[in-house]
C-alpha positions as CSV (number, residue, x, y, z in Angstrom):
1,M,44.8,59.3,-0.7
2,N,48.4,57.8,-0.8
3,A,48.7,54.1,0.0
4,L,50.3,53.3,3.4
5,E,52.6,50.4,2.6
6,S,52.9,48.2,5.6
7,I,53.1,44.6,7.0
8,L,50.1,42.7,8.2
9,T,51.3,41.0,11.4
10,I,49.2,38.4,13.3
11,D,49.6,36.6,16.5
12,I,47.3,33.8,17.8
13,G,47.3,33.9,21.6
14,T,45.7,31.6,24.2
15,S,42.6,33.8,24.6
16,S,42.8,36.3,21.7
17,L,44.2,37.1,18.3
18,K,46.2,40.2,17.9
19,A,46.9,41.9,14.6
20,A,48.5,45.1,13.4
21,F,49.7,47.1,10.4
22,I,53.3,48.0,10.9
23,G,54.6,50.5,8.3
24,L,57.8,50.7,6.4
25,D,58.8,53.4,8.9
26,Y,58.9,50.6,11.6
27,R,56.0,52.1,13.5
28,Q,52.7,50.5,14.3
29,K,49.8,52.1,12.4
30,A,46.8,50.2,13.7
31,F,46.3,47.5,16.2
32,V,43.4,45.1,17.2
33,R,42.7,42.4,19.7
34,E,40.0,39.9,19.0
35,V,38.9,37.7,21.9
36,Y,37.4,34.3,21.0
37,S,35.3,31.6,22.5
38,T,36.8,28.3,23.7
39,D,33.4,26.5,23.2
40,A,33.9,25.8,19.5
41,N,36.6,24.6,17.1
42,M,39.5,26.8,18.0
43,A,40.9,26.8,14.4
44,R,37.7,28.2,13.1
45,Q,37.6,30.7,16.0
46,W,41.1,31.9,15.0
47,E,40.0,32.3,11.4
48,A,36.8,34.2,12.4
49,A,38.9,36.5,14.7
50,L,41.3,37.2,11.9
51,L,38.5,38.2,9.6
52,R,37.0,40.6,12.2
53,G,40.5,41.9,13.0
54,V,41.5,42.7,9.4
55,Q,38.2,44.4,8.8
56,E,38.8,46.6,11.8
57,L,42.4,47.3,10.9
58,F,41.2,48.7,7.5
59,E,38.5,50.7,9.2
60,I,41.3,52.3,11.5
61,C,43.7,52.7,8.6
62,P,41.8,52.6,5.2
63,S,44.8,53.6,3.2
64,A,46.9,50.6,4.4
65,K,48.4,48.5,1.6
66,P,49.9,45.3,3.2
67,L,53.1,44.2,1.2
68,A,53.5,41.0,3.2
69,V,51.7,38.9,5.9
70,C,53.5,37.2,8.7
71,A,51.7,35.1,11.5
72,S,52.9,33.7,14.7
73,A,51.1,31.7,17.4
74,N,51.3,30.0,20.8
75,G,52.8,26.6,20.9
76,P,53.2,23.7,20.8
77,S,49.6,23.7,19.4
78,M,48.7,21.6,16.4
79,V,45.9,21.6,13.9
80,P,44.9,18.3,12.2
81,V,43.8,18.7,8.6
82,G,42.2,15.8,6.9
83,V,42.8,14.4,3.4
84,D,39.5,16.0,2.5
85,G,40.5,19.4,3.9
86,E,38.4,18.9,7.1
87,V,39.9,20.9,10.0
88,G,39.9,18.9,13.2
89,E,39.8,20.4,16.8
90,P,43.3,21.7,17.5
91,L,45.5,20.1,20.1
92,L,46.4,23.1,22.2
93,W,49.6,23.6,24.1
94,H,47.8,23.6,27.4
95,D,45.7,20.6,26.8
96,R,46.2,17.8,29.3
97,G,45.9,15.1,26.6
98,T,49.4,14.0,25.9
99,V,51.5,10.9,25.6
100,D,54.9,11.4,27.3
101,I,58.1,9.4,26.9
102,E,60.7,10.2,29.5
103,G,63.8,12.0,28.1
104,K,62.4,12.8,24.7
105,K,62.7,16.4,23.6
106,S,59.8,17.0,21.2
107,F,57.1,19.4,22.4
108,F,54.8,18.4,19.6
109,L,54.8,14.6,19.4
110,P,53.2,14.1,22.8
111,H,50.1,15.8,21.5
112,A,50.2,13.9,18.1
113,A,50.6,10.6,19.9
114,F,47.6,11.4,22.0
115,L,45.5,12.0,18.9
116,A,46.8,8.7,17.4
117,R,46.0,6.8,20.6
118,D,42.7,8.2,21.7
119,F,41.2,9.4,18.3
120,S,42.6,6.8,16.0
121,E,40.0,7.3,13.2
122,R,40.6,11.1,13.2
123,Y,44.3,10.5,13.2
124,R,44.0,8.0,10.3
125,R,42.1,10.6,8.2
126,T,44.7,13.3,9.0
127,R,46.8,14.5,6.1
128,F,48.7,17.2,7.8
129,L,49.5,18.2,11.4
130,F,50.2,22.0,11.3
131,S,51.5,24.2,14.0
132,A,48.8,26.9,14.6
133,Q,50.5,29.7,12.7
134,E,51.4,27.5,9.8
135,W,47.8,26.4,9.5
136,L,46.6,30.0,9.4
137,S,49.3,30.8,6.8
138,F,48.2,27.7,4.8
139,R,44.6,29.0,4.9
140,L,45.9,32.3,3.5
141,G,47.7,30.6,0.6
142,A,51.0,29.4,1.9
143,K,52.5,26.0,1.2
144,P,52.2,23.2,3.8
145,V,55.3,23.7,5.7
146,T,56.7,23.7,9.3
147,V,58.8,26.8,10.2
148,L,61.8,26.2,12.4
149,P,63.2,29.2,14.4
150,Q,66.6,27.7,13.5
151,S,68.0,24.3,12.6
152,G,68.8,23.4,16.2
153,Y,65.1,23.3,17.0
154,A,64.4,20.3,14.8
155,E,64.7,17.7,17.7
156,Y,62.2,19.8,19.7
157,Y,59.7,19.5,16.9
158,W,60.2,15.9,15.5
159,D,62.7,13.6,13.9
160,D,62.6,10.0,12.6
161,E,63.8,8.4,15.9
162,Q,61.2,10.3,18.1
163,C,58.3,9.7,15.6
164,A,59.1,5.9,15.8
165,L,59.2,5.9,19.6
166,F,55.9,7.9,19.8
167,G,54.3,5.7,17.1
168,V,53.5,8.7,14.9
169,D,53.8,8.9,11.1
170,R,56.3,11.6,10.2
171,A,54.7,11.9,6.8
172,K,51.8,13.7,8.4
173,F,54.1,16.6,9.4
174,P,54.8,19.2,6.7
175,P,58.5,19.7,5.8
176,F,60.8,22.0,7.6
177,V,61.7,25.5,6.3
178,N,63.7,28.3,7.9
179,M,62.0,31.2,9.8
180,G,61.9,34.3,7.7
181,E,61.4,32.5,4.3
182,I,58.6,33.4,2.0
183,I,56.3,30.4,2.2
184,G,53.7,31.3,-0.3
185,V,51.5,34.1,-1.4
186,V,47.9,35.2,-0.5
187,S,45.5,33.2,-2.6
188,K,42.7,34.6,-4.7
189,E,40.1,33.2,-2.3
190,A,41.9,34.6,0.8
191,A,42.4,37.9,-0.9
192,G,38.6,38.2,-1.6
193,R,37.8,37.1,2.0
194,Y,40.1,39.4,3.8
195,G,40.4,42.3,1.5
196,L,44.1,41.7,0.8
197,T,45.9,41.8,-2.5
198,Q,46.3,38.5,-4.3
199,G,50.0,37.4,-4.6
200,V,51.2,39.3,-1.5
201,P,54.0,37.2,0.0
202,I,53.5,35.2,3.3
203,V,56.5,35.1,5.5
204,G,57.1,32.1,7.8
205,A,57.4,32.9,11.5
206,G,58.2,30.9,14.6
207,P,56.2,30.3,17.8
208,D,55.1,33.3,19.9
209,F,57.9,33.3,22.4
210,T,60.7,33.3,19.8
211,M,59.0,36.2,18.0
212,A,58.7,38.1,21.2
213,L,62.4,37.8,21.8
214,I,63.0,39.2,18.3
215,G,60.4,41.9,18.8
216,V,61.9,43.4,22.0
217,G,65.4,43.0,20.8
218,A,66.4,40.1,23.1
219,I,68.9,38.8,20.6
220,E,72.1,39.8,22.4
221,T,73.5,38.0,25.5
222,G,72.1,39.3,28.8
223,V,69.0,40.9,27.4
224,V,65.8,39.6,29.1
225,C,62.3,39.5,27.7
226,D,59.2,39.2,30.0
227,R,56.5,37.9,27.7
228,A,53.4,38.7,29.8
229,G,50.0,37.8,28.6
230,T,47.5,35.1,29.5
231,S,50.6,33.0,30.3
232,E,54.0,34.4,31.1
233,G,57.6,33.5,30.2
234,I,60.9,35.2,31.3
235,N,63.6,34.5,28.8
236,M,67.2,35.5,28.8
237,C,69.5,35.4,25.9
238,A,72.7,33.7,26.8
239,D,75.8,32.0,25.4
240,R,76.2,28.2,25.5
241,E,78.4,28.1,28.6
242,T,75.9,30.1,30.6
243,A,73.0,28.0,29.5
244,A,74.7,24.8,30.3
245,R,74.9,25.9,33.9
246,A,71.3,26.7,34.4
247,V,69.3,24.5,36.8
248,G,65.6,24.6,37.3
249,L,65.1,26.6,34.1
250,R,64.3,25.6,30.5
251,T,67.1,26.0,28.0
252,L,66.5,26.0,24.3
253,P,68.4,27.1,21.2
254,H,68.0,30.8,20.6
255,V,66.6,32.2,17.3
256,K,70.2,33.5,16.7
257,N,72.6,30.8,15.9
258,G,75.3,30.2,18.6
259,L,73.1,31.6,21.3
260,W,70.7,30.0,23.8
261,N,67.5,31.0,25.5
262,I,67.1,30.4,29.3
263,G,63.5,30.6,30.4
264,G,61.1,30.3,33.3
265,V,57.4,29.8,32.5
266,I,54.4,30.9,34.5
267,P,51.5,29.0,32.7
268,R,48.6,30.9,34.2
269,S,49.9,34.4,34.9
270,G,47.4,36.8,33.3
271,A,44.8,34.0,33.3
272,L,44.6,34.4,37.1
273,F,43.5,38.0,36.7
274,D,41.1,37.1,34.0
275,D,39.5,34.4,36.1
276,F,39.0,37.0,38.9
277,L,37.3,39.4,36.5
278,K,34.9,36.6,35.3
279,R,34.1,35.5,38.9
280,N,33.3,39.0,39.9
281,S,31.6,40.1,36.7
282,Q,34.1,42.9,36.2
283,D,34.2,44.4,32.7
284,G,34.9,47.8,31.2
285,D,38.0,49.9,31.1
286,Y,41.0,47.9,32.5
287,G,42.6,51.1,33.9
288,E,39.6,51.9,36.0
289,I,39.2,48.3,37.1
290,L,42.8,48.3,38.3
291,R,42.4,51.6,40.1
292,R,39.4,50.1,42.0
293,I,41.3,47.0,42.8
294,M,44.4,48.8,44.0
295,A,42.3,51.0,46.2
296,D,41.2,48.0,48.2
297,K,44.3,46.3,49.6
298,Q,42.3,43.7,51.4
299,G,40.2,42.6,48.4
300,E,40.4,39.4,46.2
301,G,41.6,41.4,43.2
302,F,44.6,42.9,45.0
303,S,45.4,39.5,46.4
304,T,45.3,38.1,42.8
305,L,47.8,40.8,41.7
306,E,50.1,40.0,44.6
307,T,50.0,36.3,43.6
308,M,51.0,37.1,40.1
309,A,53.9,39.3,41.3
310,R,55.1,36.6,43.6
311,E,55.2,34.1,40.8
312,V,57.3,36.5,38.7
313,K,59.6,37.1,41.7
314,S,60.0,33.3,42.2
315,V,61.2,32.8,38.6
316,L,63.7,35.8,39.0
317,E,64.9,34.2,42.2
318,T,65.6,31.0,40.3
319,F,67.6,32.9,37.8
320,A,69.6,34.6,40.6
321,R,70.3,31.2,42.3
322,N,71.9,30.2,39.0
323,G,74.2,33.2,39.2
324,L,72.1,35.2,36.7
325,P,70.5,38.1,38.6
326,I,68.0,40.0,36.4
327,K,67.8,43.7,37.1
328,E,65.9,44.8,33.9
329,M,63.4,43.2,31.6
330,R,61.8,44.2,28.3
331,V,58.1,43.6,28.5
332,S,56.0,42.0,25.7
333,G,52.3,41.4,25.8
334,G,49.0,42.7,27.2
335,Q,50.1,43.0,30.7
336,G,52.7,45.6,29.6
337,K,49.9,48.0,28.7
338,S,48.8,48.7,32.2
339,R,50.9,51.5,33.9
340,L,49.5,50.6,37.3
341,W,50.3,46.9,37.0
342,N,53.8,47.7,35.6
343,Q,54.6,49.8,38.6
344,M,53.3,47.3,41.1
345,K,55.2,44.5,39.4
346,A,58.4,46.5,39.4
347,D,57.9,47.3,43.1
348,R,57.2,43.8,44.1
349,T,60.0,42.2,42.1
350,G,62.6,44.8,42.4
351,C,63.2,44.7,38.7
352,I,63.2,47.6,36.1
353,L,60.5,47.1,33.4
354,V,61.1,48.5,30.0
355,I,58.0,49.0,27.8
356,P,58.5,49.1,24.1
357,E,56.4,51.3,21.7
358,I,55.1,48.2,20.0
359,T,54.2,46.4,23.2
360,D,53.2,43.2,21.6
361,G,56.7,41.9,20.8
362,E,55.3,39.0,18.7
363,L,53.9,41.5,16.2
364,A,57.1,43.5,16.1
365,G,59.0,40.2,15.6
366,D,56.7,39.2,12.7
367,A,57.3,42.6,11.1
368,A,61.1,42.2,11.5
369,L,61.0,38.9,9.6
370,A,58.8,40.3,6.9
371,L,60.7,43.5,6.4
372,T,63.9,41.5,6.1
373,A,62.3,39.0,3.7
374,L,61.2,41.9,1.5
375,G,64.7,43.4,1.4
376,Q,63.7,46.5,3.4
377,T,66.7,45.8,5.8
378,H,70.0,44.1,5.3
379,D,69.4,41.6,8.1
380,L,67.2,40.8,11.1
381,E,69.5,42.7,13.5
382,E,68.9,45.9,11.5
383,A,65.2,45.4,11.4
384,V,65.1,44.9,15.2
385,S,67.2,47.9,15.9
386,R,64.8,50.1,13.9
387,L,61.5,48.5,15.4
388,F,62.5,48.5,19.1
389,R,61.9,51.9,20.7
390,V,61.4,52.6,24.4
391,K,58.0,53.9,25.3
392,E,58.3,54.0,29.1
393,V,60.5,52.6,32.0
394,F,59.2,51.6,35.4
395,Y,61.7,51.7,38.3
396,P,61.1,49.9,41.6
397,H,60.2,52.3,44.4
398,T,62.6,51.8,47.3
């Protein structure tokens, strides 16, 4: 059997870990989603989910031969690792425990300052504070680093001035490297544990929303990504002048130098639906569940879907008030895998939804970085152009 050369791509989500083999032909060869418990140390849950996931990927595609590994994750989440290697409970992006200083830009330091203030002994014993994807990469064999989407993001992570204001030791944060760099290789221990080849390069990726932008090709002005999973973010690629005019939306540097990302966030989008399923003990095939829900227009499930659609429409209306009407979005994430929901969402928002072949944009973005790092493409733009293919388009019914 000929080896299937591929990239092992990984994304740590709020409620599950996703992983895939993406081949050198730019197509997804195998995909898994591993749900984890929130009742134990989340870092260990992520690692256990990766172990299950990789085993399942090899069962689906036994001839796969990963040439590189690239992992992304939700953020700003942080994992404290002690001087003795002990892994503390992660500080998750949606945790309420933060210390905020008005006007400061860092997304990470409020969490680190909370650790220093409320868990001082654990903070004292901490050697490194990793972002989630860098911790997982570190466990696979990477160097201790922090991967910046691009240099303009440094102040949104940490700098000397902000560390001093928050009372946090900057030495606890690994040094910055650029996204797309090879940050290490798979160690002998990790190779044995996961069935990978020792010495395979590990490529540094950014947080999930930046990787989704890359994965769906939202790297040109005007292209919009709807990253729709447990949480949801609508992100438009824009020039500096357009971004400067946006009010009521979050503006950040884009992964592509010279461009900006304008975003609206819905923190509990898909989580609303998951909560409904748990309350009503609904499990099984999602397609069948949605068919039942949509047949009962007066039921709680249908009302939940209506609420989700209204929240998306509200964000789109905010864009429109800024003179940025959105007519079409490229969808990334689990919500994009339901044809019934895609059509309802298009109908309720009046927006065209484009579904890529690789629906999880974070994984496609990871693959784009790794393929570029390996020299399989001339640059990131070429990798994106080859990875992004349209699977289906949903038009609003008038």
